[in-house]
C-alpha positions in Angstrom: 29.1 57.5 74.0 31.3 55.0 73.0 32.9 54.8 69.4 31.0 52.2 67.0 33.8 49.9 65.3 33.6 49.2 61.7 33.1 45.4 62.7 30.6 46.5 65.0 28.9 48.2 61.7 29.4 45.5 59.4 27.5 42.5 62.0 24.9 44.9 61.9 24.7 45.5 58.2 24.9 41.9 57.8 22.0 41.2 60.5 20.0 43.5 58.6 20.8 41.7 55.2 19.6 38.4 56.6 16.5 39.4 57.9 15.4 41.5 54.6 16.8 38.4 52.3 14.5 35.9 54.9 11.3 38.2 54.4 11.8 39.0 50.9 12.4 35.2 50.3 9.2 34.5 52.1 6.6 37.4 50.8 8.5 38.7 47.5 9.8 42.1 47.3 6.4 43.9 46.6 4.5 42.3 49.5 7.2 43.1 52.1 7.1 46.4 54.4 9.7 48.0 56.0 8.3 47.4 59.4 8.5 43.4 58.6 12.3 43.7 57.9 12.8 45.9 61.2 10.8 42.9 63.3 12.7 40.5 61.8 16.2 42.3 62.3 15.1 42.5 65.9 17.1 45.9 65.7 15.0 49.4 65.9 13.6 51.0 63.1 16.2 54.3 63.1 18.8 51.7 63.2 17.8 49.9 60.1 17.4 53.1 58.3 20.8 54.4 59.2 22.1 51.5 57.1 19.4 51.4 54.6 17.5 54.6 54.1 14.7 53.0 51.8 13.2 49.8 51.4 14.7 50.0 47.7 18.2 50.5 49.4 17.5 47.0 51.0 16.0 45.5 48.1 19.2 46.7 46.1 21.7 45.2 49.1 19.9 42.0 49.0 20.2 41.3 45.4 23.9 42.2 45.3 24.5 39.9 47.8 22.5 36.9 45.8 23.9 37.7 42.9 27.4 37.6 44.5 26.5 34.3 46.2 24.7 33.1 43.0 26.8 29.6 42.9 29.5 29.4 45.2 31.8 28.1 42.6 35.0 28.5 44.8 34.7 25.3 46.6 33.0 23.0 43.5 35.4 20.9 41.9 33.8 19.4 38.8 30.6 19.9 36.9 28.7 16.9 38.7 29.1 18.7 42.0 27.9 22.0 40.4 24.5 20.3 40.0 24.5 18.8 43.2 25.3 21.9 44.7 22.7 23.6 42.9 19.7 21.1 43.8 20.8 21.4 47.4 20.3 25.3 47.5 16.8 25.0 45.7 14.8 26.2 48.3 15.2 29.9 49.6 17.8 30.7 47.4 16.0 29.9 44.2 13.1 31.8 45.2 15.0 34.7 45.9 16.9 34.6 42.6 13.7 34.5 40.9 13.1 37.7 42.3 16.3 38.8 41.4 16.3 38.1 38.1 12.6 39.9 37.8 14.3 42.6 39.2 17.1 42.9 37.0 14.9 42.8 34.0 13.8 46.0 34.9 16.8 47.9 36.6 19.9 48.2 34.1 22.1 48.7 37.1 21.2 45.5 38.4 21.5 43.9 35.1 25.1 45.2 34.7 25.8 43.4 38.1 23.9 40.6 37.3 25.7 39.9 33.9 29.1 40.7 35.4 28.7 38.1 38.2 27.6 35.6 35.0 30.7 35.9 33.2 32.6 35.4 36.5 30.9 32.3 37.2 30.7 31.2 33.5 34.5 31.7 33.5 34.8 29.4 36.6 32.5 26.8 35.2 34.3 26.6 31.6 37.5 26.0 33.9 35.6 23.1 35.6 34.4 21.9 32.4 38.2 21.8 30.8 39.4 20.2 34.2 36.7 17.7 34.4 37.5 16.6 30.7 40.9 16.0 31.5 40.7 14.2 34.9 38.4 11.6 32.9 40.9 11.8 29.5 38.1 13.2 27.5 39.0 15.5 24.5 38.6 19.3 25.3 35.3 20.6 24.4 35.8 23.1 21.2 34.3 26.0 23.2 34.5 25.5 26.4 33.4 29.4 27.3 30.2 28.6 25.0 29.3 25.5 26.7 29.8 27.1 30.4 27.3 29.8 29.2 24.7 27.4 27.9 25.0 25.2 30.9 24.8 28.1 33.1 21.8 29.1 31.1 20.1 25.7 31.7 20.7 25.9 35.2 19.1 29.2 35.6 15.9 27.5 33.7 16.6 24.3 36.4 16.7 26.7 39.5 13.7 28.7 38.4 11.6 25.5 38.0 12.4 24.6 41.7 11.6 28.1 42.9 8.4 27.5 42.2 8.2 24.2 43.5 8.7 22.1 39.9 11.4 19.4 40.7 13.0 17.6 37.7 14.3 14.2 37.9 18.0 14.7 39.0 19.0 11.8 36.9 17.6 12.9 33.5 18.9 16.6 34.2 22.6 15.2 34.6 22.1 13.0 31.5 20.9 16.1 29.9 24.1 18.2 31.1 26.3 15.2 30.6 25.0 15.4 27.0 25.6 18.7 26.6 28.8 18.4 27.8 29.4 15.7 25.3 29.8 13.0 27.8 27.6 10.5 27.3 29.0 7.9 29.8 
């Protein structure tokens, strides 16, 4: 029997996680069976269980992946782009994140992971706020880290509304965020 490479195992794991993410997004954690994830993955039941021994393990892995990709801040240049990016991703990702937040409320381990990711995101957003205000020759915010935390809290609420299909006027939301950031221009 040929030896399975690490790259092959990593690709299979990603394949299973992508299938689980898709089914969880459509049906929710509670309403999804492991059999549905197996079918969506195109792999055998044994193959899926060799990577994830239980549905709870799949939920945890999908939550971890979703939290790590909460907002792809690496390529965002300023606060306006952050808003645009969040709105563009509102569909499945917002629905999945709504479930992750609910699960984190009852899972202390997941809550620790979510808080750690939010702290990283808050640091990045604080840097974006400083950079954006400097580029536009505005005075620095007295507490960019605190403002970033407030902004992320607003964005979380915004994402939750998008998850349930309630869109908010983008211009009004942008104006509210600009007001929070101290830029009413």
